[in-house]
C-alpha positions as CSV (number, residue, x, y, z in Angstrom):
1,M,5.8,28.1,199.9
2,H,3.9,26.6,202.8
3,T,7.2,25.8,204.6
4,L,8.5,29.3,204.0
5,I,5.4,30.8,205.7
6,W,5.8,28.4,208.6
7,T,9.4,29.3,209.0
8,I,8.6,33.1,209.0
9,K,5.8,32.5,211.5
10,I,8.1,30.6,213.9
11,L,10.9,33.2,213.6
12,A,8.3,36.0,214.2
13,A,6.9,34.2,217.2
14,V,10.4,33.8,218.8
15,L,11.2,37.4,218.0
16,L,7.9,38.6,219.4
17,I,8.5,36.7,222.7
18,V,12.0,38.3,223.0
19,L,10.7,41.8,222.2
20,I,7.8,41.6,224.6
21,L,10.1,40.4,227.4
22,M,12.4,43.4,226.7
23,H,9.6,45.8,227.5
24,S,9.7,47.1,231.0
25,P,6.7,48.1,233.1
26,K,8.9,50.7,234.9
27,G,10.1,52.4,231.7
28,D,13.6,50.9,231.6
29,G,13.0,48.6,228.7
30,I,15.8,48.1,226.3
31,A,17.8,51.1,227.6
32,G,18.2,49.4,231.0
33,I,20.2,46.5,229.6
34,G,24.0,46.9,230.1
35,N,24.4,50.7,229.9
36,A,22.6,50.9,226.6
37,A,21.0,54.2,227.6
38,Q,23.9,56.1,226.2
39,M,23.1,54.7,222.7
40,F,19.7,56.5,222.7
41,T,18.9,60.1,223.3
42,S,16.5,59.1,226.0
43,Q,14.7,56.1,227.4
44,K,11.5,57.4,225.8
45,S,13.0,57.1,222.3
46,A,14.3,53.6,223.1
47,E,10.8,52.5,224.2
48,K,9.3,54.1,221.1
49,G,11.6,52.2,218.8
50,L,11.0,49.0,220.7
51,N,7.2,49.5,220.4
52,K,7.4,50.1,216.6
53,L,9.6,47.0,216.1
54,T,7.2,44.9,218.3
55,A,4.2,46.1,216.2
56,I,5.9,45.3,212.9
57,I,6.9,41.7,214.1
58,A,3.3,41.2,215.4
59,A,1.9,42.3,212.1
60,I,4.1,39.8,210.2
61,F,3.0,37.1,212.6
62,I,-0.7,37.9,212.2
63,V,-0.4,37.9,208.4
64,C,1.3,34.5,208.5
65,V,-1.4,33.1,210.8
66,F,-4.1,34.3,208.4
67,L,-2.3,32.9,205.3
68,L,-1.9,29.5,207.0
69,G,-5.2,29.5,208.8
70,F,-7.4,30.3,205.8
71,G,-5.4,28.3,203.3
72,L,-4.7,31.3,201.1
73,I,-1.4,29.8,200.0
């Protein structure tokens, strides 16, 4: 079980790095990558989805850190 939580934590950390790097301070974000803007109704909805996904992955990472840090497993 301990190894599973470590694996999830490492995968979440890598995904979190990638997702944070996809955010754009100018508002382009994920929609600015290779004409992906046509896939979304607007850049605003693409950023909203990216923000939600980043928050979910961050929550998974935090839960794994607490489980491993406090020895709850």
